[in-house]
A tleap script that builds the chain and sets N, CA, C and O, in Angstrom:
source leaprc.protein.ff14SB
mol = sequence {
  NMET GLN GLN ARG MET LEU ASN VAL LEU MET
  GLU GLU TRP ARG GLY TRP LEU ASP ASP LEU
  MET LYS GLY THR PHE ASP LEU SER LYS LEU
  ALA GLU LEU ALA LYS ALA MET GLY ILE ASP
  MET SER GLN LEU PRO GLY MET MET ALA GLN
  GLN PRO GLY PHE ASP PRO TYR GLN VAL LEU
  GLY LEU ASP LYS SER ALA SER ASP GLU GLU
  VAL LYS LYS ARG TYR HIE ASP LEU LEU HIE
  LYS LEU HIE PRO ASP THR ALA GLY ILE GLU
  GLY THR SER PHE LEU LEU GLN MET VAL LEU
  ALA ALA TYR GLU MET ILE LYS LYS MET ARG
  GLY TRP CGLN
}
set mol.1.N position { -48.133 64.439 -1.267 }
set mol.1.CA position { -48.416 63.642 -2.050 }
set mol.1.C position { -48.859 64.299 -3.043 }
set mol.1.O position { -48.271 64.764 -4.019 }
set mol.2.N position { -50.723 64.321 -2.518 }
set mol.2.CA position { -51.582 64.892 -3.287 }
set mol.2.C position { -50.763 65.939 -4.325 }
set mol.2.O position { -50.831 65.730 -5.536 }
set mol.3.N position { -50.002 67.052 -3.809 }
set mol.3.CA position { -49.899 67.990 -4.683 }
set mol.3.C position { -48.848 67.659 -5.435 }
set mol.3.O position { -49.086 68.259 -6.483 }
set mol.4.N position { -47.378 66.833 -5.643 }
set mol.4.CA position { -46.825 66.414 -6.216 }
set mol.4.C position { -47.293 65.619 -7.146 }
set mol.4.O position { -46.493 65.291 -8.023 }
set mol.5.N position { -48.692 65.094 -7.218 }
set mol.5.CA position { -49.118 63.829 -8.002 }
set mol.5.C position { -50.383 64.942 -8.834 }
set mol.5.O position { -50.996 64.556 -9.830 }
set mol.6.N position { -50.587 66.255 -8.242 }
set mol.6.CA position { -51.266 66.617 -9.247 }
set mol.6.C position { -50.104 67.606 -10.151 }
set mol.6.O position { -50.109 67.434 -11.370 }
set mol.7.N position { -49.213 68.532 -9.629 }
set mol.7.CA position { -48.298 68.740 -10.531 }
set mol.7.C position { -47.770 68.054 -11.258 }
set mol.7.O position { -47.799 68.514 -12.399 }
set mol.8.N position { -47.238 67.071 -11.167 }
set mol.8.CA position { -47.196 65.963 -12.436 }
set mol.8.C position { -48.455 65.628 -13.421 }
set mol.8.O position { -48.296 65.507 -14.636 }
set mol.9.N position { -49.260 65.540 -13.012 }
set mol.9.CA position { -50.323 64.928 -13.474 }
set mol.9.C position { -50.900 66.453 -14.768 }
set mol.9.O position { -51.120 66.206 -15.954 }
set mol.10.N position { -51.013 67.639 -14.274 }
set mol.10.CA position { -50.971 68.698 -14.871 }
set mol.10.C position { -49.759 68.866 -16.152 }
set mol.10.O position { -50.263 69.142 -17.241 }
set mol.11.N position { -48.185 68.728 -16.143 }
set mol.11.CA position { -47.491 68.748 -16.250 }
set mol.11.C position { -48.081 68.265 -18.020 }
set mol.11.O position { -48.060 68.929 -19.056 }
set mol.12.N position { -48.717 66.414 -17.671 }
set mol.12.CA position { -48.399 65.766 -18.502 }
set mol.12.C position { -49.905 66.389 -19.318 }
set mol.12.O position { -49.691 66.755 -20.474 }
set mol.13.N position { -50.817 66.481 -19.014 }
set mol.13.CA position { -52.069 67.036 -19.434 }
set mol.13.C position { -52.192 67.738 -20.715 }
set mol.13.O position { -52.828 67.244 -21.646 }
set mol.14.N position { -51.397 69.278 -20.822 }
set mol.14.CA position { -51.196 69.736 -21.887 }
set mol.14.C position { -50.615 68.514 -22.897 }
set mol.14.O position { -51.291 68.417 -23.921 }
set mol.15.N position { -49.705 67.744 -22.822 }
set mol.15.CA position { -49.030 67.148 -24.306 }
set mol.15.C position { -50.063 66.315 -24.509 }
set mol.15.O position { -50.279 66.115 -25.704 }
set mol.16.N position { -51.054 65.542 -23.473 }
set mol.16.CA position { -52.187 64.461 -23.592 }
set mol.16.C position { -53.280 64.992 -24.777 }
set mol.16.O position { -53.590 64.553 -25.884 }
set mol.17.N position { -53.813 66.461 -23.765 }
set mol.17.CA position { -54.578 67.219 -24.693 }
set mol.17.C position { -54.543 67.239 -25.747 }
set mol.17.O position { -55.472 66.784 -26.416 }
set mol.18.N position { -53.465 67.770 -26.284 }
set mol.18.CA position { -52.687 68.154 -27.828 }
set mol.18.C position { -52.337 66.753 -28.394 }
set mol.18.O position { -51.973 66.760 -29.570 }
set mol.19.N position { -52.380 65.631 -27.806 }
set mol.19.CA position { -52.288 64.380 -29.061 }
set mol.19.C position { -53.729 64.033 -28.682 }
set mol.19.O position { -53.956 63.240 -29.596 }
set mol.20.N position { -54.645 64.066 -28.106 }
set mol.20.CA position { -55.575 64.097 -28.232 }
set mol.20.C position { -56.768 64.458 -29.226 }
set mol.20.O position { -57.696 63.828 -29.733 }
set mol.21.N position { -56.348 65.650 -29.262 }
set mol.21.CA position { -57.041 66.586 -30.274 }
set mol.21.C position { -56.596 66.463 -31.828 }
set mol.21.O position { -57.189 66.776 -32.861 }
set mol.22.N position { -55.421 65.933 -31.612 }
set mol.22.CA position { -54.505 65.606 -33.400 }
set mol.22.C position { -55.183 64.079 -33.539 }
set mol.22.O position { -55.106 63.597 -34.669 }
set mol.23.N position { -55.792 63.326 -32.584 }
set mol.23.CA position { -56.155 61.965 -32.893 }
set mol.23.C position { -55.214 61.286 -32.977 }
set mol.23.O position { -55.167 60.378 -33.807 }
set mol.24.N position { -53.999 61.610 -31.954 }
set mol.24.CA position { -52.971 61.002 -31.737 }
set mol.24.C position { -52.732 60.095 -30.421 }
set mol.24.O position { -51.736 59.383 -30.294 }
set mol.25.N position { -53.860 60.211 -29.361 }
set mol.25.CA position { -53.868 59.832 -27.904 }
set mol.25.C position { -54.283 58.644 -27.600 }
set mol.25.O position { -55.472 58.385 -27.788 }
set mol.26.N position { -53.469 57.727 -27.101 }
set mol.26.CA position { -54.229 56.785 -26.979 }
set mol.26.C position { -54.909 56.323 -25.606 }
set mol.26.O position { -54.433 55.541 -24.782 }
set mol.27.N position { -56.440 57.159 -25.544 }
set mol.27.CA position { -56.717 56.582 -24.259 }
set mol.27.C position { -56.853 55.181 -23.588 }
set mol.27.O position { -56.313 55.135 -22.482 }
set mol.28.N position { -57.406 54.114 -23.974 }
set mol.28.CA position { -56.930 52.928 -23.510 }
set mol.28.C position { -55.745 52.832 -22.771 }
set mol.28.O position { -55.675 52.118 -21.770 }
set mol.29.N position { -54.639 53.619 -23.265 }
set mol.29.CA position { -52.884 53.360 -22.530 }
set mol.29.C position { -53.178 53.503 -21.312 }
set mol.29.O position { -52.907 52.731 -20.392 }
set mol.30.N position { -54.086 55.099 -21.242 }
set mol.30.CA position { -54.253 55.899 -19.752 }
set mol.30.C position { -54.863 54.954 -18.718 }
set mol.30.O position { -54.426 54.625 -17.615 }
set mol.31.N position { -55.911 54.622 -19.311 }
set mol.31.CA position { -56.681 54.128 -18.406 }
set mol.31.C position { -56.427 52.768 -18.252 }
set mol.31.O position { -57.366 52.036 -17.939 }
set mol.32.N position { -55.145 52.239 -18.443 }
set mol.32.CA position { -54.935 50.834 -18.125 }
set mol.32.C position { -53.421 50.810 -17.382 }
set mol.32.O position { -52.812 49.858 -16.893 }
set mol.33.N position { -53.011 52.408 -17.507 }
set mol.33.CA position { -51.832 52.906 -16.228 }
set mol.33.C position { -52.289 52.899 -15.400 }
set mol.33.O position { -51.968 52.021 -14.599 }
set mol.34.N position { -53.389 53.910 -15.016 }
set mol.34.CA position { -54.191 54.116 -14.382 }
set mol.34.C position { -54.597 52.727 -13.066 }
set mol.34.O position { -54.397 52.543 -11.865 }
set mol.35.N position { -55.076 52.205 -13.901 }
set mol.35.CA position { -55.709 50.947 -13.243 }
set mol.35.C position { -54.521 50.094 -12.685 }
set mol.35.O position { -54.660 49.559 -11.585 }
set mol.36.N position { -53.057 49.900 -13.574 }
set mol.36.CA position { -52.048 49.378 -12.793 }
set mol.36.C position { -51.575 49.845 -11.656 }
set mol.36.O position { -51.075 49.137 -10.782 }
set mol.37.N position { -51.714 51.142 -11.601 }
set mol.37.CA position { -51.291 52.177 -10.237 }
set mol.37.C position { -52.041 52.226 -8.851 }
set mol.37.O position { -51.703 52.730 -7.780 }
set mol.38.N position { -53.516 51.324 -9.343 }
set mol.38.CA position { -54.139 51.162 -8.562 }
set mol.38.C position { -54.779 52.874 -8.309 }
set mol.38.O position { -55.028 53.440 -7.244 }
set mol.39.N position { -54.877 53.247 -9.355 }
set mol.39.CA position { -55.676 54.909 -9.160 }
set mol.39.C position { -57.224 54.653 -9.636 }
set mol.39.O position { -57.510 54.116 -10.706 }
set mol.40.N position { -58.066 55.066 -8.787 }
set mol.40.CA position { -59.433 55.392 -9.270 }
set mol.40.C position { -59.636 56.615 -10.028 }
set mol.40.O position { -59.492 57.636 -9.355 }
set mol.41.N position { -59.826 56.722 -10.816 }
set mol.41.CA position { -59.914 57.370 -12.272 }
set mol.41.C position { -61.143 58.234 -11.709 }
set mol.41.O position { -61.051 59.455 -11.831 }
set mol.42.N position { -61.955 57.851 -11.277 }
set mol.42.CA position { -63.212 58.222 -10.721 }
set mol.42.C position { -63.449 59.441 -10.373 }
set mol.42.O position { -64.167 60.328 -10.836 }
set mol.43.N position { -62.285 59.311 -8.913 }
set mol.43.CA position { -62.117 60.151 -7.690 }
set mol.43.C position { -61.006 61.621 -8.046 }
set mol.43.O position { -61.045 62.707 -7.469 }
set mol.44.N position { -60.333 61.317 -8.855 }
set mol.44.CA position { -59.041 62.074 -9.301 }
set mol.44.C position { -59.748 63.319 -9.974 }
set mol.44.O position { -59.620 64.331 -9.284 }
set mol.45.N position { -60.334 63.471 -10.934 }
set mol.45.CA position { -60.908 64.849 -11.046 }
set mol.45.C position { -61.306 65.834 -9.977 }
set mol.45.O position { -60.965 67.012 -9.877 }
set mol.46.N position { -62.101 65.115 -9.191 }
set mol.46.CA position { -62.603 66.040 -8.019 }
set mol.46.C position { -61.655 66.750 -6.688 }
set mol.46.O position { -61.924 67.714 -5.971 }
set mol.47.N position { -60.349 65.759 -6.706 }
set mol.47.CA position { -59.541 65.284 -5.791 }
set mol.47.C position { -58.879 66.829 -6.684 }
set mol.47.O position { -58.855 67.858 -6.008 }
set mol.48.N position { -58.490 66.889 -7.832 }
set mol.48.CA position { -57.610 67.385 -8.544 }
set mol.48.C position { -57.976 69.202 -8.695 }
set mol.48.O position { -57.291 70.199 -8.926 }
set mol.49.N position { -59.052 69.006 -8.494 }
set mol.49.CA position { -59.753 70.592 -9.026 }
set mol.49.C position { -59.883 71.139 -7.896 }
set mol.49.O position { -60.321 72.289 -7.884 }
set mol.50.N position { -59.507 70.411 -6.493 }
set mol.50.CA position { -59.816 70.938 -5.099 }
set mol.50.C position { -58.663 71.787 -4.853 }
set mol.50.O position { -58.655 72.858 -4.247 }
set mol.51.N position { -57.389 70.990 -5.564 }
set mol.51.CA position { -55.969 71.411 -5.334 }
set mol.51.C position { -55.353 73.156 -5.935 }
set mol.51.O position { -55.513 73.699 -7.028 }
set mol.52.N position { -54.554 73.689 -4.546 }
set mol.52.CA position { -54.423 75.152 -4.935 }
set mol.52.C position { -53.844 75.231 -6.359 }
set mol.52.O position { -54.246 76.166 -7.053 }
set mol.53.N position { -52.795 74.221 -6.978 }
set mol.53.CA position { -52.363 74.328 -8.477 }
set mol.53.C position { -52.849 73.949 -9.318 }
set mol.53.O position { -52.218 73.687 -10.342 }
set mol.54.N position { -54.571 73.717 -9.180 }
set mol.54.CA position { -55.371 73.667 -10.656 }
set mol.54.C position { -55.490 74.777 -11.470 }
set mol.54.O position { -55.926 75.867 -11.097 }
set mol.55.N position { -55.142 74.532 -12.476 }
set mol.55.CA position { -55.526 75.365 -13.409 }
set mol.55.C position { -56.212 74.758 -14.382 }
set mol.55.O position { -55.668 73.832 -14.984 }
set mol.56.N position { -57.686 75.213 -14.758 }
set mol.56.CA position { -58.995 74.953 -15.656 }
set mol.56.C position { -58.495 75.219 -16.855 }
set mol.56.O position { -58.795 74.388 -17.712 }
set mol.57.N position { -57.552 76.478 -17.338 }
set mol.57.CA position { -57.267 76.695 -18.548 }
set mol.57.C position { -55.973 75.845 -19.261 }
set mol.57.O position { -55.652 75.813 -20.449 }
set mol.58.N position { -55.309 75.122 -18.007 }
set mol.58.CA position { -54.518 74.188 -18.613 }
set mol.58.C position { -55.131 72.980 -19.153 }
set mol.58.O position { -55.023 72.558 -20.305 }
set mol.59.N position { -55.849 72.426 -18.092 }
set mol.59.CA position { -56.664 71.159 -18.550 }
set mol.59.C position { -57.831 71.620 -20.141 }
set mol.59.O position { -58.259 70.875 -21.023 }
set mol.60.N position { -57.962 72.655 -19.998 }
set mol.60.CA position { -58.649 72.695 -21.710 }
set mol.60.C position { -57.177 73.202 -22.537 }
set mol.60.O position { -57.457 73.323 -23.729 }
set mol.61.N position { -56.310 73.398 -22.383 }
set mol.61.CA position { -55.069 73.493 -23.218 }
set mol.61.C position { -55.109 75.334 -23.918 }
set mol.61.O position { -54.634 75.672 -25.002 }
set mol.62.N position { -55.636 76.023 -23.162 }
set mol.62.CA position { -55.614 77.267 -23.258 }
set mol.62.C position { -54.902 78.374 -22.008 }
set mol.62.O position { -54.879 78.328 -20.778 }
set mol.63.N position { -54.408 79.266 -22.942 }
set mol.63.CA position { -53.899 80.360 -22.306 }
set mol.63.C position { -55.283 80.833 -20.973 }
set mol.63.O position { -56.384 80.282 -20.989 }
set mol.64.N position { -54.979 81.688 -20.153 }
set mol.64.CA position { -55.709 82.130 -19.453 }
set mol.64.C position { -56.352 84.076 -20.405 }
set mol.64.O position { -57.040 84.981 -19.932 }
set mol.65.N position { -55.925 83.985 -21.294 }
set mol.65.CA position { -55.905 85.172 -22.246 }
set mol.65.C position { -57.243 84.730 -23.210 }
set mol.65.O position { -57.831 85.556 -23.908 }
set mol.66.N position { -57.594 83.408 -23.140 }
set mol.66.CA position { -58.262 82.995 -24.182 }
set mol.66.C position { -58.999 83.933 -24.407 }
set mol.66.O position { -58.776 85.007 -23.847 }
set mol.67.N position { -60.353 83.747 -25.514 }
set mol.67.CA position { -61.511 84.472 -25.930 }
set mol.67.C position { -62.600 83.752 -24.644 }
set mol.67.O position { -62.175 82.831 -23.946 }
set mol.68.N position { -63.922 84.272 -24.475 }
set mol.68.CA position { -65.307 83.488 -24.098 }
set mol.68.C position { -65.411 82.499 -25.195 }
set mol.68.O position { -65.622 81.316 -24.925 }
set mol.69.N position { -65.250 82.987 -26.657 }
set mol.69.CA position { -65.718 81.878 -27.735 }
set mol.69.C position { -64.530 80.853 -27.753 }
set mol.69.O position { -64.815 79.699 -28.072 }
set mol.70.N position { -63.299 81.136 -27.461 }
set mol.70.CA position { -62.316 79.976 -27.511 }
set mol.70.C position { -62.367 79.166 -26.909 }
set mol.70.O position { -62.205 77.987 -27.224 }
set mol.71.N position { -62.677 79.745 -25.596 }
set mol.71.CA position { -62.895 78.517 -24.012 }
set mol.71.C position { -64.081 77.778 -24.730 }
set mol.71.O position { -63.733 76.777 -25.356 }
set mol.72.N position { -65.490 78.104 -24.756 }
set mol.72.CA position { -66.658 77.437 -25.104 }
set mol.72.C position { -66.443 76.743 -26.773 }
set mol.72.O position { -67.114 75.779 -27.142 }
set mol.73.N position { -65.354 77.450 -27.704 }
set mol.73.CA position { -65.507 76.155 -28.780 }
set mol.73.C position { -65.038 74.768 -28.056 }
set mol.73.O position { -65.662 73.713 -27.941 }
set mol.74.N position { -63.530 75.176 -27.536 }
set mol.74.CA position { -62.229 74.114 -27.164 }
set mol.74.C position { -63.243 73.541 -26.285 }
set mol.74.O position { -63.470 72.486 -26.877 }
set mol.75.N position { -64.099 73.547 -25.125 }
set mol.75.CA position { -64.901 72.877 -24.717 }
set mol.75.C position { -65.662 71.949 -25.066 }
set mol.75.O position { -65.587 70.747 -24.814 }
set mol.76.N position { -66.754 72.787 -25.931 }
set mol.76.CA position { -67.632 71.906 -27.255 }
set mol.76.C position { -66.618 70.893 -27.924 }
set mol.76.O position { -67.203 69.815 -28.027 }
set mol.77.N position { -65.455 70.818 -28.370 }
set mol.77.CA position { -64.911 69.994 -28.740 }
set mol.77.C position { -64.363 69.040 -28.241 }
set mol.77.O position { -64.286 67.944 -28.796 }
set mol.78.N position { -63.795 69.371 -26.868 }
set mol.78.CA position { -63.326 68.144 -25.833 }
set mol.78.C position { -64.996 67.673 -25.766 }
set mol.78.O position { -65.159 66.629 -26.397 }
set mol.79.N position { -65.877 68.041 -25.338 }
set mol.79.CA position { -66.625 67.194 -25.267 }
set mol.79.C position { -67.224 66.254 -26.205 }
set mol.79.O position { -67.752 65.217 -25.804 }
set mol.80.N position { -67.173 66.526 -27.261 }
set mol.80.CA position { -67.088 65.838 -28.559 }
set mol.80.C position { -66.634 64.528 -28.325 }
set mol.80.O position { -67.248 63.468 -28.203 }
set mol.81.N position { -64.925 64.926 -28.269 }
set mol.81.CA position { -63.725 63.927 -28.267 }
set mol.81.C position { -64.426 62.660 -27.249 }
set mol.81.O position { -64.854 61.571 -27.631 }
set mol.82.N position { -64.385 63.169 -25.935 }
set mol.82.CA position { -64.388 62.629 -24.769 }
set mol.82.C position { -65.728 61.880 -24.342 }
set mol.82.O position { -65.620 60.783 -23.795 }
set mol.83.N position { -66.920 62.401 -24.560 }
set mol.83.CA position { -68.280 61.804 -24.582 }
set mol.83.C position { -68.238 60.028 -24.936 }
set mol.83.O position { -67.891 59.350 -25.903 }
set mol.84.N position { -68.679 59.812 -23.859 }
set mol.84.CA position { -68.679 58.213 -24.300 }
set mol.84.C position { -69.681 57.787 -25.390 }
set mol.84.O position { -69.673 56.709 -25.985 }
set mol.85.N position { -70.512 58.768 -25.550 }
set mol.85.CA position { -71.405 58.351 -26.469 }
set mol.85.C position { -70.519 59.060 -28.107 }
set mol.85.O position { -71.048 58.831 -29.195 }
set mol.86.N position { -69.797 59.509 -28.064 }
set mol.86.CA position { -68.821 60.149 -29.492 }
set mol.86.C position { -67.902 59.697 -29.287 }
set mol.86.O position { -67.300 59.386 -30.315 }
set mol.87.N position { -67.233 59.382 -28.067 }
set mol.87.CA position { -65.729 59.408 -28.529 }
set mol.87.C position { -65.242 57.840 -29.218 }
set mol.87.O position { -64.155 57.828 -29.796 }
set mol.88.N position { -66.125 56.409 -29.142 }
set mol.88.CA position { -65.788 55.111 -29.133 }
set mol.88.C position { -64.770 54.716 -28.577 }
set mol.88.O position { -64.022 53.924 -29.149 }
set mol.89.N position { -64.639 54.959 -27.931 }
set mol.89.CA position { -63.123 54.865 -27.056 }
set mol.89.C position { -63.394 54.477 -25.538 }
set mol.89.O position { -63.887 55.430 -24.935 }
set mol.90.N position { -63.220 53.396 -24.784 }
set mol.90.CA position { -63.353 53.170 -23.289 }
set mol.90.C position { -61.930 54.078 -22.742 }
set mol.90.O position { -60.849 54.088 -23.330 }
set mol.91.N position { -62.275 54.855 -21.402 }
set mol.91.CA position { -61.348 55.230 -20.685 }
set mol.91.C position { -61.444 56.800 -21.420 }
set mol.91.O position { -60.520 57.424 -21.943 }
set mol.92.N position { -62.686 57.154 -21.294 }
set mol.92.CA position { -62.862 58.979 -21.637 }
set mol.92.C position { -63.257 59.484 -20.472 }
set mol.92.O position { -63.143 60.688 -20.242 }
set mol.93.N position { -63.854 58.488 -19.452 }
set mol.93.CA position { -64.962 59.190 -18.464 }
set mol.93.C position { -63.565 60.181 -17.491 }
set mol.93.O position { -63.594 61.354 -17.118 }
set mol.94.N position { -62.623 59.288 -17.349 }
set mol.94.CA position { -61.763 60.430 -16.551 }
set mol.94.C position { -61.685 62.109 -17.128 }
set mol.94.O position { -61.944 63.173 -16.566 }
set mol.95.N position { -61.098 61.704 -18.806 }
set mol.95.CA position { -60.542 63.136 -19.079 }
set mol.95.C position { -61.907 64.051 -18.988 }
set mol.95.O position { -62.022 65.162 -18.473 }
set mol.96.N position { -62.925 63.236 -19.656 }
set mol.96.CA position { -64.141 63.952 -19.393 }
set mol.96.C position { -64.702 64.804 -18.313 }
set mol.96.O position { -65.383 65.821 -18.445 }
set mol.97.N position { -64.331 64.263 -17.297 }
set mol.97.CA position { -64.338 64.393 -15.745 }
set mol.97.C position { -63.520 66.089 -15.615 }
set mol.97.O position { -63.912 67.219 -15.324 }
set mol.98.N position { -62.068 65.400 -16.056 }
set mol.98.CA position { -61.353 66.709 -15.360 }
set mol.98.C position { -62.028 67.985 -16.206 }
set mol.98.O position { -62.227 69.064 -15.648 }
set mol.99.N position { -62.418 67.707 -17.867 }
set mol.99.CA position { -62.715 68.769 -18.734 }
set mol.99.C position { -63.911 69.795 -18.317 }
set mol.99.O position { -64.020 71.011 -18.477 }
set mol.100.N position { -64.817 68.766 -17.682 }
set mol.100.CA position { -66.062 69.399 -16.953 }
set mol.100.C position { -65.682 70.239 -15.711 }
set mol.100.O position { -66.073 71.397 -15.565 }
set mol.101.N position { -64.916 69.603 -14.848 }
set mol.101.CA position { -64.336 70.079 -13.559 }
set mol.101.C position { -63.682 71.790 -14.264 }
set mol.101.O position { -63.954 72.835 -13.674 }
set mol.102.N position { -62.962 71.777 -15.359 }
set mol.102.CA position { -62.422 72.994 -15.765 }
set mol.102.C position { -63.220 73.751 -16.043 }
set mol.102.O position { -63.168 74.841 -15.474 }
set mol.103.N position { -64.294 73.498 -17.030 }
set mol.103.CA position { -65.522 74.538 -17.685 }
set mol.103.C position { -65.991 75.014 -17.159 }
set mol.103.O position { -66.398 76.120 -17.515 }
set mol.104.N position { -66.362 74.286 -15.449 }
set mol.104.CA position { -66.841 74.854 -14.608 }
set mol.104.C position { -66.791 75.607 -13.744 }
set mol.104.O position { -67.672 76.049 -13.007 }
set mol.105.N position { -64.981 75.912 -13.841 }
set mol.105.CA position { -64.448 76.940 -12.613 }
set mol.105.C position { -64.945 78.143 -13.683 }
set mol.105.O position { -65.923 78.886 -13.611 }
set mol.106.N position { -63.940 78.047 -14.652 }
set mol.106.CA position { -64.112 78.767 -15.477 }
set mol.106.C position { -65.430 79.705 -15.449 }
set mol.106.O position { -65.489 80.846 -14.991 }
set mol.107.N position { -66.244 79.121 -15.916 }
set mol.107.CA position { -67.397 79.575 -16.031 }
set mol.107.C position { -67.972 80.662 -14.384 }
set mol.107.O position { -68.761 81.589 -14.196 }
set mol.108.N position { -67.335 80.113 -13.806 }
set mol.108.CA position { -67.478 80.800 -12.185 }
set mol.108.C position { -66.526 81.509 -12.061 }
set mol.108.O position { -66.541 81.944 -10.909 }
set mol.109.N position { -65.554 81.939 -12.692 }
set mol.109.CA position { -64.263 82.492 -12.462 }
set mol.109.C position { -65.134 83.923 -13.486 }
set mol.109.O position { -65.404 85.052 -13.077 }
set mol.110.N position { -65.346 83.441 -14.614 }
set mol.110.CA position { -65.658 84.447 -15.779 }
set mol.110.C position { -66.903 84.880 -15.431 }
set mol.110.O position { -67.000 85.937 -16.054 }
set mol.111.N position { -67.753 84.747 -14.920 }
set mol.111.CA position { -68.977 85.061 -13.882 }
set mol.111.C position { -70.420 84.272 -14.981 }
set mol.111.O position { -71.547 84.652 -14.661 }
set mol.112.N position { -70.350 83.457 -15.934 }
set mol.112.CA position { -70.938 83.345 -17.045 }
set mol.112.C position { -72.112 82.089 -15.867 }
set mol.112.O position { -71.772 81.545 -14.816 }
set mol.113.N position { -73.503 81.998 -16.611 }
set mol.113.CA position { -74.223 81.749 -15.820 }
set mol.113.C position { -74.780 79.647 -16.320 }
set mol.113.O position { -75.591 79.040 -15.620 }
savepdb mol mol.pdb
quit
């Protein structure tokens, strides 16, 4: 069940991320949907990051071949868009936690300090 849920979420993630970066994604709708489904959004990023199919590059909307500079730029752009102090929208904490988890994994994979 968890693996199937992860696969569905990861497939949808890239589209959400593209829409978010274009400014057309309604984060409040995602928060409402999760709440209606009884999903505790605060637990989901950690759970997903530990699953074998979790792709941190897909979370950031990048290919694995992205340069270090591209990864860092995308991370900082997403941080700015999703951080509660700058987002201006409720419901960004889940997405922010996903980005943070993905970036930490990439840092470990690439040997960054």
